[in-house]
PADO-493699 format. One line per field, with one value per atom (N, C-alpha, C, O): residue number from 0; atom name; z, x, y. Coordinates in pm, whole numbers, plus 50000, padded with zeros to 5 digits. Each point is the difference from the previous one (the first is absolute). Layout:
N
nr: c(NUM, ...)
atom: c(CA, ...)
Z: c(Z, ...)
X: c(X, ...)
Y: c(Y, ...)
END
This chain:
155
nr: c(0, 0, 0, 0, 1, 1, 1, 1, 2, 2, 2, 2, 3, 3, 3, 3, 4, 4, 4, 4, 5, 5, 5, 5, 6, 6, 6, 6, 7, 7, 7, 7, 8, 8, 8, 8, 9, 9, 9, 9, 10, 10, 10, 10, 11, 11, 11, 11, 12, 12, 12, 12, 13, 13, 13, 13, 14, 14, 14, 14, 15, 15, 15, 15, 16, 16, 16, 16, 17, 17, 17, 17, 18, 18, 18, 18, 19, 19, 19, 19, 20, 20, 20, 20, 21, 21, 21, 21, 22, 22, 22, 22, 23, 23, 23, 23, 24, 24, 24, 24, 25, 25, 25, 25, 26, 26, 26, 26, 27, 27, 27, 27, 28, 28, 28, 28, 29, 29, 29, 29, 30, 30, 30, 30, 31, 31, 31, 31, 32, 32, 32, 32, 33, 33, 33, 33, 34, 34, 34, 34, 35, 35, 35, 35, 36, 36, 36, 36, 37, 37, 37, 37, 38, 38, 38, 38, 39, 39, 39, 39, 40, 40, 40, 40, 41, 41, 41, 41, 42, 42, 42, 42, 43, 43, 43, 43, 44, 44, 44, 44, 45, 45, 45, 45, 46, 46, 46, 46, 47, 47, 47, 47, 48, 48, 48, 48, 49, 49, 49, 49, 50, 50, 50, 50, 51, 51, 51, 51, 52, 52, 52, 52, 53, 53, 53, 53, 54, 54, 54, 54, 55, 55, 55, 55, 56, 56, 56, 56, 57, 57, 57, 57, 58, 58, 58, 58, 59, 59, 59, 59, 60, 60, 60, 60, 61, 61, 61, 61, 62, 62, 62, 62, 63, 63, 63, 63, 64, 64, 64, 64, 65, 65, 65, 65, 66, 66, 66, 66, 67, 67, 67, 67, 68, 68, 68, 68, 69, 69, 69, 69, 70, 70, 70, 70, 71, 71, 71, 71, 72, 72, 72, 72, 73, 73, 73, 73, 74, 74, 74, 74, 75, 75, 75, 75, 76, 76, 76, 76, 77, 77, 77, 77, 78, 78, 78, 78, 79, 79, 79, 79, 80, 80, 80, 80, 81, 81, 81, 81, 82, 82, 82, 82, 83, 83, 83, 83, 84, 84, 84, 84, 85, 85, 85, 85, 86, 86, 86, 86, 87, 87, 87, 87, 88, 88, 88, 88, 89, 89, 89, 89, 90, 90, 90, 90, 91, 91, 91, 91, 92, 92, 92, 92, 93, 93, 93, 93, 94, 94, 94, 94, 95, 95, 95, 95, 96, 96, 96, 96, 97, 97, 97, 97, 98, 98, 98, 98, 99, 99, 99, 99, 100, 100, 100, 100, 101, 101, 101, 101, 102, 102, 102, 102, 103, 103, 103, 103, 104, 104, 104, 104, 105, 105, 105, 105, 106, 106, 106, 106, 107, 107, 107, 107, 108, 108, 108, 108, 109, 109, 109, 109, 110, 110, 110, 110, 111, 111, 111, 111, 112, 112, 112, 112, 113, 113, 113, 113, 114, 114, 114, 114, 115, 115, 115, 115, 116, 116, 116, 116, 117, 117, 117, 117, 118, 118, 118, 118, 119, 119, 119, 119, 120, 120, 120, 120, 121, 121, 121, 121, 122, 122, 122, 122, 123, 123, 123, 123, 124, 124, 124, 124, 125, 125, 125, 125, 126, 126, 126, 126, 127, 127, 127, 127, 128, 128, 128, 128, 129, 129, 129, 129, 130, 130, 130, 130, 131, 131, 131, 131, 132, 132, 132, 132, 133, 133, 133, 133, 134, 134, 134, 134, 135, 135, 135, 135, 136, 136, 136, 136, 137, 137, 137, 137, 138, 138, 138, 138, 139, 139, 139, 139, 140, 140, 140, 140, 141, 141, 141, 141, 142, 142, 142, 142, 143, 143, 143, 143, 144, 144, 144, 144, 145, 145, 145, 145, 146, 146, 146, 146, 147, 147, 147, 147, 148, 148, 148, 148, 149, 149, 149, 149, 150, 150, 150, 150, 151, 151, 151, 151, 152, 152, 152, 152, 153, 153, 153, 153, 154, 154, 154, 154)
atom: c(N, CA, C, O, N, CA, C, O, N, CA, C, O, N, CA, C, O, N, CA, C, O, N, CA, C, O, N, CA, C, O, N, CA, C, O, N, CA, C, O, N, CA, C, O, N, CA, C, O, N, CA, C, O, N, CA, C, O, N, CA, C, O, N, CA, C, O, N, CA, C, O, N, CA, C, O, N, CA, C, O, N, CA, C, O, N, CA, C, O, N, CA, C, O, N, CA, C, O, N, CA, C, O, N, CA, C, O, N, CA, C, O, N, CA, C, O, N, CA, C, O, N, CA, C, O, N, CA, C, O, N, CA, C, O, N, CA, C, O, N, CA, C, O, N, CA, C, O, N, CA, C, O, N, CA, C, O, N, CA, C, O, N, CA, C, O, N, CA, C, O, N, CA, C, O, N, CA, C, O, N, CA, C, O, N, CA, C, O, N, CA, C, O, N, CA, C, O, N, CA, C, O, N, CA, C, O, N, CA, C, O, N, CA, C, O, N, CA, C, O, N, CA, C, O, N, CA, C, O, N, CA, C, O, N, CA, C, O, N, CA, C, O, N, CA, C, O, N, CA, C, O, N, CA, C, O, N, CA, C, O, N, CA, C, O, N, CA, C, O, N, CA, C, O, N, CA, C, O, N, CA, C, O, N, CA, C, O, N, CA, C, O, N, CA, C, O, N, CA, C, O, N, CA, C, O, N, CA, C, O, N, CA, C, O, N, CA, C, O, N, CA, C, O, N, CA, C, O, N, CA, C, O, N, CA, C, O, N, CA, C, O, N, CA, C, O, N, CA, C, O, N, CA, C, O, N, CA, C, O, N, CA, C, O, N, CA, C, O, N, CA, C, O, N, CA, C, O, N, CA, C, O, N, CA, C, O, N, CA, C, O, N, CA, C, O, N, CA, C, O, N, CA, C, O, N, CA, C, O, N, CA, C, O, N, CA, C, O, N, CA, C, O, N, CA, C, O, N, CA, C, O, N, CA, C, O, N, CA, C, O, N, CA, C, O, N, CA, C, O, N, CA, C, O, N, CA, C, O, N, CA, C, O, N, CA, C, O, N, CA, C, O, N, CA, C, O, N, CA, C, O, N, CA, C, O, N, CA, C, O, N, CA, C, O, N, CA, C, O, N, CA, C, O, N, CA, C, O, N, CA, C, O, N, CA, C, O, N, CA, C, O, N, CA, C, O, N, CA, C, O, N, CA, C, O, N, CA, C, O, N, CA, C, O, N, CA, C, O, N, CA, C, O, N, CA, C, O, N, CA, C, O, N, CA, C, O, N, CA, C, O, N, CA, C, O, N, CA, C, O, N, CA, C, O, N, CA, C, O, N, CA, C, O, N, CA, C, O, N, CA, C, O, N, CA, C, O, N, CA, C, O, N, CA, C, O, N, CA, C, O, N, CA, C, O, N, CA, C, O, N, CA, C, O, N, CA, C, O, N, CA, C, O, N, CA, C, O, N, CA, C, O, N, CA, C, O, N, CA, C, O, N, CA, C, O, N, CA, C, O, N, CA, C, O, N, CA, C, O, N, CA, C, O, N, CA, C, O, N, CA, C, O, N, CA, C, O)
Z: c(51322, 49949, 50105, 49970, 50150, 50088, 50007, 50007, 49988, 49951, 49912, 49998, 49893, 49871, 50028, 49959, 50110, 50034, 50097, 49982, 50097, 50099, 49941, 50035, 49860, 49953, 49896, 49962, 49981, 49914, 50060, 49966, 50133, 50110, 50051, 50011, 50026, 50025, 49920, 50030, 49831, 49878, 49991, 49983, 50030, 49964, 50111, 49983, 50143, 50120, 49954, 49980, 50012, 49987, 49846, 49987, 49925, 49883, 50047, 49952, 50152, 50054, 50057, 49971, 50142, 50095, 49918, 50019, 49890, 49897, 49923, 49981, 49993, 49895, 50075, 49933, 50194, 50062, 50000, 50079, 49874, 50022, 50130, 50110, 49869, 50125, 50002, 49937, 50138, 50029, 49912, 49976, 49948, 49883, 49904, 49947, 50004, 49910, 50025, 49934, 50183, 50082, 50019, 49956, 50104, 50002, 49918, 50034, 49816, 49886, 49943, 49952, 50073, 49961, 50085, 49956, 50136, 50100, 49978, 49992, 50007, 49985, 49877, 50001, 49898, 49887, 49969, 49971, 50029, 49980, 50109, 49978, 50142, 50111, 49935, 49971, 50006, 49942, 49833, 49962, 49988, 49839, 50065, 49950, 50152, 50017, 50070, 49986, 50103, 50058, 49955, 50056, 49836, 49931, 50084, 49965, 50128, 50125, 49882, 49882, 50208, 49930, 50124, 50091, 49878, 50095, 49941, 49914, 50130, 49907, 49890, 49914, 50050, 49836, 49898, 49879, 50183, 49981, 50021, 50115, 49779, 50034, 50044, 50092, 49860, 49986, 50134, 50056, 50025, 50144, 50100, 50113, 49850, 50069, 50002, 50106, 49753, 49993, 50061, 50025, 50011, 50057, 50148, 50073, 49972, 50159, 50034, 50110, 49799, 50027, 50033, 50098, 49758, 49984, 50099, 50046, 49983, 50127, 50135, 50062, 49943, 50138, 50015, 50088, 49806, 49987, 50003, 50073, 49842, 49975, 50145, 50053, 50017, 50128, 50133, 50080, 49906, 50102, 49968, 50088, 49779, 49987, 50019, 50041, 49917, 50030, 50151, 50056, 49981, 50148, 50064, 50089, 49865, 50041, 49979, 50086, 49770, 49965, 50045, 50010, 50024, 50114, 50139, 50065, 49985, 50117, 50027, 50096, 49818, 49988, 49959, 50041, 49887, 49981, 50089, 49985, 50116, 50103, 50166, 50089, 49926, 50134, 50026, 50105, 49791, 50042, 50044, 50110, 49803, 50015, 50112, 50041, 49986, 50127, 50116, 50021, 50048, 50085, 50119, 50076, 49969, 50095, 49957, 50085, 49820, 49992, 50022, 49992, 50036, 50034, 49881, 49886, 50148, 49844, 49999, 49883, 50174, 49964, 49930, 49911, 50181, 49926, 49876, 49911, 50048, 49881, 49898, 49909, 50119, 49903, 49984, 49884, 50215, 49980, 49890, 49908, 50119, 49925, 49832, 49903, 50110, 49852, 49928, 49882, 50208, 49938, 49962, 49886, 50174, 49930, 49914, 49939, 50050, 49885, 49908, 49899, 50089, 49857, 49957, 49884, 50218, 49969, 49877, 49914, 50076, 49898, 49906, 49889, 50120, 49870, 49939, 49891, 50154, 49919, 49960, 49886, 50225, 49936, 49884, 49905, 50095, 49858, 49872, 49895, 50151, 49885, 49963, 49878, 50177, 49983, 49929, 49924, 50085, 49948, 49835, 49916, 50073, 49838, 49937, 49886, 50186, 49949, 49962, 49886, 50241, 49960, 49926, 49933, 50059, 49902, 49873, 49927, 50028, 49854, 49990, 49904, 50189, 49986, 49959, 49933, 50114, 50003, 49839, 49925, 50030, 49851, 49924, 49894, 50137, 49932, 49994, 49903, 50197, 50059, 49904, 49910, 50131, 49928, 49874, 49957, 49986, 49909, 49890, 49884, 50141, 49876, 49919, 49887, 50167, 49960, 50020, 50102, 49807, 49998, 50104, 50090, 49898, 50080, 50052, 49940, 50243, 50038, 50004, 50023, 49960, 50002, 50113, 50107, 49901, 50091, 50046, 49920, 50203, 50053, 49939, 50031, 49883, 49940, 49872, 49931, 50036, 49845, 50048, 50104, 49804, 50002, 50001, 50086, 49826, 50011, 50154, 50036, 50044, 50155, 50044, 50063, 49914, 50076, 49952, 50078, 49811, 49918, 50063, 50074, 49917, 50081, 50155, 50061, 50000, 50122, 50034, 50096, 49764, 50021, 49982, 50068, 49845, 50015, 50110, 50028, 50024, 50136, 50110, 50087, 49894, 50133, 49974, 50093, 49789, 49959, 50057, 50074, 49876, 50054, 50124, 50047, 50034, 50165, 50036, 50105, 49842, 50035, 49988, 50097, 49795, 49972, 50093, 50033, 50000, 50129, 50126, 50080, 49951, 50129, 50042, 50114, 49771, 50009, 50116, 50110, 49824, 50114, 50147, 50089, 49935, 50149, 50030, 50104, 49833, 50081, 49989, 50062, 49875, 50064, 50098, 50095, 49920, 50124, 50126, 50101, 49892, 50100, 50048, 50118, 49758, 50040, 50044, 50075, 49881, 50034, 50147, 50062, 49999, 50131, 50093, 50120, 49841, 50077, 50018, 50067, 49882, 50028, 49947, 50071, 49816, 49926, 49965, 49951, 50075, 49982, 49853, 49924, 50040, 49908, 49957, 50078, 49794, 49960, 49968, 49973)
X: c(67600, 49891, 50002, 50020, 49957, 50007, 50132, 50004, 50096, 50130, 50008, 50079, 49848, 50026, 49892, 50015, 49900, 49890, 50061, 49979, 50082, 50071, 50111, 50017, 50067, 50119, 49933, 50077, 49793, 49914, 49996, 50055, 49872, 49985, 50089, 49990, 50107, 50144, 50045, 50015, 50014, 50038, 49905, 50042, 49804, 49902, 50047, 50022, 49991, 50018, 50148, 50004, 50093, 50131, 50009, 50074, 49842, 50010, 49902, 50010, 49885, 49941, 50071, 50012, 50066, 50116, 50059, 49984, 50083, 50099, 49970, 50074, 49802, 49942, 49906, 49958, 50010, 49917, 50055, 50094, 49901, 50049, 50127, 49972, 50122, 50080, 50051, 49946, 50164, 50083, 50090, 50009, 50080, 50085, 49962, 50085, 49808, 49953, 49952, 49984, 50001, 49943, 50155, 50022, 50066, 50113, 50112, 50098, 49854, 50037, 49924, 50050, 49838, 49927, 50009, 49939, 50121, 49984, 50204, 50054, 49993, 50163, 50080, 50106, 49808, 50076, 49967, 50099, 49768, 50040, 50069, 50032, 49990, 50105, 50143, 50054, 50012, 50121, 49967, 50090, 49845, 49992, 49997, 50065, 49855, 50012, 50082, 50001, 50080, 50088, 50148, 50092, 49939, 50080, 50116, 50115, 49820, 50071, 50104, 49982, 50121, 50092, 50107, 50047, 49972, 50088, 50096, 49981, 50135, 50121, 49990, 50032, 49919, 49986, 49892, 50001, 49913, 49924, 49844, 49959, 49957, 49843, 49963, 49917, 50128, 49926, 50029, 49902, 50206, 50027, 49921, 49964, 50015, 49858, 49904, 49937, 50000, 49904, 49959, 49882, 50234, 49987, 50002, 49939, 50110, 49996, 49889, 49947, 50008, 49879, 49856, 49926, 50075, 49888, 49981, 49893, 50254, 49990, 49927, 49894, 50184, 49951, 49839, 49930, 50025, 49853, 49930, 49903, 50155, 49889, 50016, 49893, 50221, 50004, 49900, 49935, 50083, 49923, 49846, 49917, 50053, 49851, 49954, 49887, 50237, 49928, 49968, 49898, 50196, 49989, 49904, 49944, 50019, 49858, 49884, 49918, 50080, 49888, 49984, 49885, 50224, 49984, 49964, 49931, 50110, 49957, 49846, 49934, 50026, 49820, 49930, 49892, 50176, 49922, 50015, 49922, 50176, 50028, 49972, 49977, 50026, 49974, 49848, 49951, 49977, 49833, 49955, 49946, 50078, 49987, 50067, 49971, 50130, 50074, 50074, 50121, 49779, 50038, 50054, 50053, 49953, 50042, 50182, 50080, 49955, 50143, 50082, 50122, 49800, 50033, 50043, 50001, 50035, 50042, 50147, 50024, 50061, 50113, 50038, 50081, 49810, 49993, 49952, 50040, 49875, 49904, 50151, 50045, 50002, 50142, 50062, 50003, 50055, 50088, 49950, 50068, 49800, 49915, 50022, 50032, 49938, 50018, 50107, 50006, 50093, 50147, 50019, 50045, 49935, 50020, 49887, 50008, 49889, 49929, 50013, 49946, 50118, 50031, 50157, 50037, 50041, 50164, 50058, 50059, 49919, 50050, 49935, 50054, 49828, 49895, 50059, 50056, 49941, 50031, 50142, 50036, 50061, 50133, 50014, 50071, 49867, 49969, 49972, 50064, 49800, 49955, 50066, 49989, 50116, 50110, 50096, 50053, 49992, 50111, 49980, 50078, 49777, 49956, 49968, 50031, 49919, 49973, 50139, 50043, 50026, 50125, 50081, 50077, 49925, 50094, 49971, 50098, 49793, 49965, 50036, 50067, 49893, 50025, 50137, 50027, 50073, 50110, 50027, 50047, 49931, 50030, 49924, 50054, 49839, 49969, 50085, 50033, 49993, 50109, 50163, 50049, 49992, 50114, 50056, 50114, 49778, 50008, 49906, 50042, 49852, 49891, 50003, 49951, 50099, 49976, 50149, 50067, 49966, 50137, 49962, 50080, 49816, 49953, 49867, 49894, 50160, 49854, 49863, 50008, 49876, 49871, 49965, 50014, 49947, 49985, 49841, 49909, 50071, 49849, 49901, 49881, 50178, 49906, 49950, 49918, 50120, 50009, 49887, 50003, 49926, 49877, 50150, 50010, 50067, 50094, 50051, 50012, 50013, 50032, 49915, 50036, 49816, 49909, 49976, 49992, 49998, 49984, 50133, 49978, 50104, 50119, 49993, 50065, 49858, 49981, 49856, 49987, 49916, 49884, 50082, 49976, 50119, 50060, 50094, 50014, 50039, 50078, 49892, 50031, 49842, 49919, 49963, 50018, 49930, 49998, 50108, 49991, 50122, 50114, 50029, 50080, 49858, 50009, 49869, 50012, 49909, 49886, 50050, 49974, 50114, 50046, 50132, 50021, 50054, 50051, 49973, 50073, 49804, 49929, 49932, 49986, 49985, 49903, 50047, 49949, 50190, 50051, 50022, 49991, 50037, 50001, 49849, 49962, 49958, 49864, 49957, 49906, 50153, 49964, 50043, 49925, 50206, 50074, 49922, 49967, 50008, 49941, 49861, 49966, 49949, 49854, 50028, 49920, 50193, 50033, 50019, 49966, 50102, 50043, 49904, 50017, 49893, 49873, 50031, 49919, 50180, 50029, 49907, 49957, 50007, 49922, 49840, 49996, 49895, 49878, 49966, 50016, 49932, 49928, 49888, 49918, 50093, 49856, 49906, 49896)
Y: c(55329, 50080, 50134, 50118, 49831, 50105, 50105, 50123, 49784, 50102, 50055, 50094, 49876, 50091, 50157, 50114, 49838, 50101, 50132, 50120, 49831, 50048, 50090, 50117, 49810, 50081, 50095, 50088, 49916, 50079, 50111, 50104, 49873, 50117, 50081, 50122, 49801, 50080, 50103, 50119, 49807, 50098, 50122, 50115, 49848, 50140, 50095, 50120, 49808, 50104, 50089, 50122, 49797, 50076, 50107, 50097, 49857, 50096, 50111, 50113, 49855, 50147, 50065, 50119, 49818, 50056, 50074, 50121, 49847, 50038, 50160, 50096, 49880, 50081, 50110, 50094, 49897, 50105, 50120, 49990, 50133, 50122, 49992, 49952, 50083, 50010, 50136, 50091, 49924, 50113, 50020, 50120, 49800, 50047, 50059, 50072, 49926, 50112, 50144, 50102, 49861, 50134, 50074, 50113, 49817, 50049, 50052, 50065, 49879, 50047, 50158, 50102, 49868, 50103, 50143, 50098, 49909, 50081, 50055, 50111, 49765, 50004, 50073, 50064, 49903, 50048, 50146, 50067, 50004, 50124, 50087, 50117, 49820, 50067, 49997, 50107, 49768, 50011, 50081, 50075, 49917, 50066, 50176, 50091, 49921, 50146, 50092, 50122, 49797, 50064, 49963, 50060, 49833, 50011, 49870, 49974, 49975, 49943, 49897, 49971, 49998, 49876, 49953, 50068, 49798, 49923, 49935, 49914, 50124, 49948, 50028, 49917, 50210, 50051, 49945, 50025, 49903, 49944, 50042, 50015, 50002, 50008, 49877, 49998, 49887, 49864, 49974, 49952, 50064, 49926, 50124, 49965, 50148, 50075, 49961, 49997, 49947, 49948, 49891, 49979, 49923, 49865, 50036, 49922, 50162, 50038, 50078, 49987, 50100, 50079, 49913, 49995, 49933, 49928, 49887, 49957, 49995, 49844, 50109, 49991, 50077, 50042, 50021, 49949, 50139, 50032, 49868, 49977, 49935, 49882, 49932, 49971, 50000, 49914, 50052, 49933, 50224, 50082, 49990, 49978, 50039, 49968, 49878, 49972, 49922, 49861, 49981, 49959, 50075, 49979, 50043, 49936, 50203, 50068, 49921, 49966, 50003, 49932, 49868, 49958, 49959, 49865, 50033, 49921, 50189, 50015, 50042, 49961, 50111, 50006, 49867, 49958, 49997, 49862, 49887, 49905, 50090, 49921, 50053, 49918, 50173, 50056, 49995, 49956, 50094, 50022, 49846, 49981, 49918, 49860, 49897, 49887, 50205, 49928, 50094, 50003, 50070, 50113, 49929, 50081, 49793, 49927, 50002, 49960, 50073, 50014, 50128, 50004, 50098, 50109, 50072, 49953, 50170, 50084, 49955, 49971, 50014, 49968, 49856, 49975, 49921, 49851, 50035, 49924, 50179, 49990, 50065, 49931, 50178, 50068, 49870, 49960, 49953, 49887, 49905, 49953, 50028, 49917, 50042, 49931, 50205, 50062, 49978, 49965, 50059, 49964, 49896, 49993, 49901, 49851, 49960, 49894, 50180, 49964, 50067, 49956, 50158, 50081, 49981, 49980, 50028, 50003, 49932, 50065, 49779, 49906, 50027, 49992, 50043, 49981, 50154, 49986, 50140, 50109, 49989, 50031, 49917, 49990, 49904, 50033, 49856, 49932, 50077, 50005, 50065, 50093, 50060, 50009, 50070, 50111, 49960, 50080, 49790, 49896, 50025, 50045, 49904, 49972, 50163, 50034, 50032, 50152, 50057, 50017, 50011, 50075, 49943, 50068, 49759, 49935, 50038, 50017, 50001, 50049, 50140, 50039, 50041, 50147, 50032, 50100, 49801, 50026, 49948, 50085, 49808, 49962, 50118, 50031, 50036, 50096, 50115, 50067, 49942, 50153, 49958, 50068, 49833, 49944, 49951, 50015, 49919, 49871, 50053, 50001, 50036, 49968, 50161, 50007, 50097, 50124, 50090, 49987, 50086, 50059, 50139, 50025, 50048, 50094, 49927, 49985, 49956, 49981, 50068, 50120, 49835, 50065, 50083, 49942, 50170, 50091, 50010, 49979, 50051, 49982, 50091, 50006, 50062, 50081, 49929, 50060, 49833, 49948, 49850, 49933, 50058, 49864, 49869, 49912, 50103, 49868, 49967, 49883, 50217, 49983, 49924, 49901, 50127, 49961, 49865, 49905, 50087, 49852, 49937, 49904, 50119, 49885, 49992, 49915, 50173, 49998, 49861, 49924, 50094, 49873, 49880, 49901, 50100, 49872, 49976, 49881, 50183, 49996, 49940, 49919, 50135, 49952, 49866, 49923, 50026, 49845, 49919, 49902, 50161, 49933, 50003, 49919, 50182, 50010, 49890, 49936, 50050, 49883, 49891, 49928, 50007, 49901, 49958, 49884, 50215, 49990, 49986, 49940, 50123, 50009, 49830, 49956, 49982, 49868, 49934, 49976, 49992, 49899, 50037, 49916, 50213, 50037, 50016, 49945, 50111, 49970, 49838, 49950, 50001, 49809, 49986, 49977, 50031, 49955, 50094, 49939, 50196, 50065, 49941, 49990, 49967, 49928, 49861, 49944, 49993, 49859, 49983, 49900, 50229, 50017, 50040, 49977, 50077, 50030, 50164, 50064, 49998, 50141, 50089, 50092, 49893, 50030, 49926, 49887, 50180, 49927, 50000, 50096, 49774, 49964, 50110, 50048, 49979, 50048, 49941, 50060)
END
């Protein structure tokens, strides 16, 4: 009975940990207009430019958010230690999220549409919402591991 309660509490914790607004959506919200307005391309593709810009921004925002969550409560780590703790807490989770999100956007870009939707179209943002749901699903196991190993704290 106790094991069932603990397992249920951990699932709730992980659901919260994976659904709490994170840096990936902010990286996308800031990165999409940058790529769209500059016409940036990587290897002849705007999709690869989106991947690059959005990942970098999401990663930077994620480390920043984690740092400001960790450092005030653990000043004994020092700033460098808090940055390292933030990197450990956010890297796997963010990469797992982006795998789901970027994978879906690749399907949207290369398979579902003859002409991929543009960021100024509602279809693009609807596809991004699906991508974020898939990102949540792919980040859930990563968050499970991080919480179990004590790298991320339970909520």
